[in-house]
C-alpha positions in Angstrom: 39.2 62.3 94.1 38.8 59.0 95.3 39.6 55.2 95.2 38.0 52.2 93.5 38.7 48.4 93.9 41.7 47.3 91.3 41.9 43.6 90.0 44.7 41.9 91.1 46.2 41.1 87.6 46.2 45.0 86.9 48.9 45.5 89.2 51.6 42.9 87.9 55.3 43.5 87.3 54.5 45.6 84.2 52.9 48.3 86.3 56.5 48.8 87.8 57.8 49.9 84.3 55.1 52.5 84.0 55.1 56.0 85.3 52.3 55.1 87.6 53.3 54.8 91.5 52.5 51.9 93.9 52.2 53.0 97.5 52.5 50.8 100.4 52.6 51.4 104.1 56.0 52.2 105.7 57.4 49.6 107.9 55.1 49.2 111.0 56.2 47.7 114.4 54.0 46.3 117.0 53.8 49.7 118.8 53.3 51.6 115.5 49.7 53.3 115.5 50.1 55.7 112.5 52.3 55.4 109.4 52.7 57.2 106.2 52.4 55.5 102.9 55.5 55.4 100.8 56.1 54.9 97.1 57.2 51.4 96.4 60.5 50.7 94.7 60.9 54.5 94.3 64.7 54.0 93.8 64.5 51.0 91.4 66.1 51.4 88.0 62.8 50.2 86.7 60.9 52.9 87.7 60.8 55.5 84.9 59.0 58.3 87.1 61.9 60.1 88.0 60.2 63.6 87.9 57.2 62.9 89.8 55.8 65.8 92.0 56.2 65.5 95.7 52.9 65.0 97.4 51.0 64.4 94.3 49.4 61.0 93.9 49.1 60.4 90.2 45.7 59.5 88.8 45.8 55.8 88.2 48.2 55.0 90.8 47.7 51.8 93.0 47.4 51.8 96.8 48.0 48.4 98.7 46.3 47.9 101.8 47.5 44.9 104.2 45.2 43.0 106.5 44.5 44.7 110.0 45.5 48.2 108.4 43.1 51.2 107.9 44.2 53.1 104.8 43.3 57.1 104.6 43.6 59.2 101.4 44.3 62.8 102.4 44.2 65.8 100.6 45.3 69.1 101.9 45.4 67.3 105.3 41.6 66.4 105.0 40.1 62.7 104.7 38.8 62.4 101.0 38.5 58.5 101.2 39.5 55.4 103.3 39.1 51.6 103.3 39.1 49.2 106.1 39.5 46.1 103.6 42.6 44.7 102.2 43.5 44.6 98.8 44.5 46.8 95.8 42.9 50.1 95.0 43.0 52.6 92.1 43.2 56.3 92.5 40.8 58.1 90.3 40.8 61.8 90.4 37.1 61.8 88.9 35.7 59.5 91.3 33.7 60.2 94.6 34.5 58.8 97.5 34.0 54.9 97.8 34.2 54.6 101.7 35.0 50.9 101.9 33.9 50.3 105.5 34.8 46.7 105.9 33.9 45.2 109.4 33.1 48.5 110.5 29.8 48.8 108.9 28.2 52.1 108.7 29.8 53.2 112.1 32.5 55.2 110.0 30.2 57.2 108.1 29.5 59.7 110.8 33.3 60.3 111.5 34.0 60.5 107.8 31.5 63.5 107.6 33.3 65.2 110.3 36.9 65.1 108.9 36.0 65.0 105.1 37.3 67.4 102.6 34.9 70.0 101.3 36.7 72.0 98.5 38.7 71.4 95.4 42.2 69.3 95.7 44.8 71.4 97.3 47.8 70.0 95.5 48.9 68.1 98.8 47.9 64.4 98.7 49.1 61.6 101.0 48.3 58.2 102.0 48.5 57.3 105.7 47.9 53.6 107.3 46.3 53.1 110.9 47.2 50.0 112.9 44.2 47.8 113.6 46.1 45.2 115.6 46.0 45.0 119.2 48.6 47.3 120.6 50.3 45.2 123.2 53.1 45.7 125.7 52.2 49.3 127.2 54.0 49.3 130.1 52.4 51.0 133.5 53.3 51.2 137.2 51.9 53.4 140.0 53.9 56.1 141.1 52.3 56.2 144.5 50.7 53.5 146.7 47.0 53.0 146.2 44.8 52.8 149.1 42.6 49.6 149.3 40.3 48.4 152.0 40.2 44.9 152.7 37.3 43.6 154.8 39.0 40.4 155.6 41.5 42.5 157.4 39.5 45.2 158.4 42.0 47.8 157.6 43.1 50.2 155.0 46.1 48.8 153.0 48.2 50.1 150.4 49.4 48.4 147.4 51.7 49.2 144.2 50.8 47.6 140.7 53.2 47.0 137.8 52.4 45.5 134.5 51.2 46.1 130.9 48.1 46.9 129.2 47.2 46.9 125.4 44.5 49.1 123.5 42.7 48.6 120.1 41.6 51.4 117.9 37.9 51.0 117.2 37.4 54.1 115.0 40.2 54.8 113.0 38.9 58.0 111.7 38.4 59.7 114.9 41.6 58.4 116.3 43.0 60.0 113.2 41.4 63.4 113.9 41.9 63.4 117.8 44.8 61.4 118.9 47.3 61.6 115.9 49.6 64.8 116.2 49.5 67.0 113.3 52.3 67.0 110.8 53.5 63.8 112.0 54.1 61.3 109.5 54.8 58.1 111.9 53.4 57.6 115.3 54.4 55.3 118.0 52.2 54.8 121.0 54.8 55.5 123.2 55.1 58.8 121.8 51.7 59.7 122.9 51.4 57.7 125.9 51.8 60.2 128.6 48.3 61.5 128.8 46.8 58.3 128.2 48.9 56.7 131.0 48.0 59.2 133.4 44.5 58.6 132.7 44.9 54.9 132.8 46.6 55.3 136.3 43.7 57.4 137.4 41.0 54.7 136.3 43.4 52.0 137.6 43.1 53.5 140.9 39.3 53.7 140.6 38.9 50.1 139.3 41.2 48.8 142.3 38.9 50.9 144.8 35.6 49.3 143.0 37.5 45.9 143.5 37.9 46.5 147.2 34.1 47.7 147.5 33.1 44.5 146.0 34.8 42.5 148.6 37.7 41.4 146.6 40.7 40.1 148.7 43.8 42.1 148.3 45.8 39.2 147.7 43.6 38.0 144.9 44.0 41.2 142.8 47.2 40.0 141.2 45.1 37.1 139.9 42.3 39.3 138.5 43.6 40.6 135.3 40.6 39.8 133.5 38.0 41.2 136.1 40.3 44.3 136.2 40.1 44.7 132.4 36.5 44.8 132.8 36.4 47.4 135.6 38.8 49.4 133.5 36.6 49.3 130.6 33.8 50.0 132.3 35.7 53.3 133.5 37.8 54.2 130.4 36.2 52.7 127.4 33.2 55.4 127.2 35.4 58.0 127.4 38.1 56.8 125.1 35.8 55.4 122.4 34.0 58.8 122.4 36.7 61.0 122.3 39.5 58.9 120.6 38.2 56.1 118.9 40.2 53.4 121.0 39.7 51.0 124.0 41.4 49.2 126.5 41.6 45.4 125.5 43.4 43.8 128.1 45.4 44.5 131.5 48.2 42.2 132.7 49.3 42.6 136.2 53.1 41.4 136.5 53.5 42.3 140.4 51.4 43.6 143.2 53.6 44.9 146.4 52.6 46.4 149.6 54.0 49.1 151.7 55.8 48.4 154.9 52.9 49.1 157.1 50.5 47.0 155.1 52.8 44.3 155.2 53.3 44.4 158.9 49.3 44.2 159.3 48.9 41.4 157.0 51.6 39.5 158.8 50.0 40.2 162.1 46.6 39.1 160.9 47.7 36.2 159.5 49.6 35.2 162.5 46.7 35.9 165.0 44.3 34.0 162.8 46.8 31.0 162.9 47.1 31.2 166.5 43.2 31.3 167.0 43.5 27.4 166.3 44.3 25.8 169.7 46.2 23.0 168.0 48.5 25.5 166.6 48.6 27.4 169.7 49.6 24.0 171.4 52.2 23.2 168.8 53.6 26.9 169.2 53.6 26.1 173.0 55.8 22.6 172.8 57.9 24.2 170.1 59.0 27.0 172.3 59.8 24.5 175.3 61.7 22.5 172.9 63.8 25.5 171.4 64.4 26.5 175.2 65.9 23.0 175.9 67.9 23.2 172.7 69.4 26.6 173.5 70.5 25.4 177.0 72.5 22.5 175.5 74.5 25.0 173.8 74.6 27.5 176.4 78.5 29.1 176.6 78.7 28.5 180.2 78.2 24.8 180.1 75.3 22.8 179.4 74.6 22.3 183.3 74.2 26.0 183.8 71.8 26.4 180.8 69.8 23.4 182.1 69.8 24.9 185.7 68.6 28.1 183.8 65.7 26.0 182.2 64.8 24.6 185.4 64.4 28.0 187.1 62.4 29.1 183.9 60.3 26.1 184.2 59.6 26.8 188.0 58.4 30.6 187.3 56.5 30.0 184.1 55.5 26.4 184.5 52.2 27.4 185.8 51.5 29.3 183.1 52.9 26.9 180.4 50.8 24.1 182.0 47.4 26.3 182.3 48.1 27.2 178.4 48.4 23.7 177.5 45.4 22.6 179.5 43.3 25.6 177.8 44.4 24.5 174.5 43.6 21.1 175.1 40.1 21.9 176.3 39.4 23.9 173.3 40.4 21.0 170.8 38.1 18.9 172.7 35.3 21.1 172.7 36.0 21.8 168.9 35.6 18.0 168.4 32.6 17.8 170.4 31.0 20.6 168.7 31.8 19.1 165.2 30.3 16.0 166.3 27.2 17.5 167.7 27.0 19.4 164.3 27.4 16.4 162.3 24.6 14.3 164.2 22.2 17.1 164.7 20.5 16.9 161.5 16.9 17.1 162.7 14.9 20.4 162.6 13.5 21.8 165.4 10.3 20.2 166.7 7.2 21.9 165.0 8.9 23.5 162.2 6.9 23.9 158.9 7.5 25.4 155.6 5.0 27.6 154.1 4.1 27.5 150.3 5.7 31.2 150.3 9.0 29.8 151.2 9.1 30.9 154.9 10.2 28.7 157.6 7.8 28.9 160.7 7.2 27.2 164.2 3.8 28.9 165.1 0.3 28.3 163.9 0.7 31.1 161.3 3.0 32.1 158.5 5.2 35.1 159.8 5.7 36.2 156.0 2.1 35.8 154.4 -0.1 34.8 157.4 -1.2 31.6 156.1 -2.4 29.1 158.3 -0.3 25.9 159.0 -1.4 22.8 157.3 -3.1 20.3 159.4 -0.7 17.4 160.5 -1.2 14.0 158.8 -1.3 10.8 160.5 -1.5 7.1 159.6 -4.0 4.9 160.9 -3.5 1.2 161.7 -5.9 0.3 158.9 -3.7 2.1 156.4 -5.7 5.6 155.9 -3.9 8.9 155.8 -6.0 11.4 157.8 -5.8 15.0 159.5 -8.6 14.8 161.8 -8.9 13.3 165.4 -10.6 10.1 163.9 -10.1 8.1 161.0 -12.3 8.6 158.0 -12.1 4.9 157.1 -12.3 2.9 160.4 -13.2 5.6 162.9 -10.4 4.8 165.1 -9.3 7.6 167.2 -5.9 9.6 166.3 -3.1 7.9 168.4 -1.3 10.3 170.9 2.3 10.8 171.1 2.9 7.8 168.6 6.3 7.7 166.9 7.4 6.3 163.6 10.7 4.5 163.6 12.0 2.3 160.6 12.2 -1.2 161.9 15.1 -1.8 159.6 17.5 1.3 159.9 16.2 3.1 162.8 15.2 6.4 160.9 12.7 8.6 162.7 10.6 10.9 160.5 9.5 14.4 161.8 6.1 13.7 163.1 4.8 17.4 162.4 5.3 16.7 158.8 3.4 13.9 156.6 5.0 10.4 157.3 6.7 9.3 154.1 5.5 5.8 152.6 8.9 4.6 152.3 12.0 5.2 154.4 14.1 7.8 152.8 17.3 6.2 154.3 16.8 2.6 153.4 13.9 2.4 151.1 11.8 -0.1 153.4 8.0 0.4 153.5 6.5 2.2 156.4 3.8 0.0 158.1 2.1 -0.3 161.2 5.1 -2.5 162.6 7.1 1.2 162.4 4.7 2.8 164.6 5.4 2.8 168.4 
């Protein structure tokens, strides 16, 4: 018993008046992964096949397959033929399995060899359909907080994650054999999801821990849905593909929340980071003084009593406030000076040179490969470029401690390296007028 491709014009309206059957998939929702085929128009008055035997597919009957569906023809619970291609198929008891693999190529043949029917027809024939679309909206949520070490906070934090994930069936025959419960004519993903959800949550914790090991900030986890899908695929897909013929397609995180202790640690670290900036600290000090004066004006015993209290407080803490403000001011000035120095200090240390191997050195030999430092070049007043103590063209002695300074823009090149022919700042030609 098997199936063959049927021409479209052979399944017209006249077929419905004959005793042959037309089998179509039962209604399938977005979360339906498996459904039995039903006889189309079995209750129609035009259908003359009123005495057909249950679970027997008449020779010559038509099976319809819609896009993104995988049809399985079974006899006695064993698969005897299948197709992954949409269209119409005619049942022929005398034909061998046709095995229309569709986009799956030959990858289904090995799975078919494990589930195929090896004996004579048993008299119980059925058609089933497996949904090949992406099964979306499978909800998940961590029951217990997941530990997450964040190197930025240098602390072990704990988070909860909620969202949805989707799966896709990659080997429908293996899925039929391993994931679909026996004697079930219809399966929703939520009917069989308990075991998969437990495995998913276990893999989710491993994936989150891996993100922690890779240095991802805990506050970025919620925006890392694609990366998390890749982590999950690495952990789960090999097992799920090999054992059940399905894989994780995507993971969508709806919310990330922290436990109470983690929230306190994060807030404390963020506040400390902000107060590490002297300008913010100074603003905090000034704000504290302003709030104190504002509170004194609304004192229940009168503003005079309030301001007297402020005066006493300023006398006792004034030295601290002044010292704090002065310290903040000094640090802000130091930061400005340091930034200015870094902006101006663009020259490299004197005598620094770069070897051909890429190492930067200051001595006569490379610390990485041992190569000798290249001889310093110098330009004679006659224009010749030399490396020795005397000019090879005019015999002039190499000037000592001569410097080059562009007479147009003031650029001073590193004298330990070859002198450029043109100023890299303004483009003016370097000549004798630039030597000092």
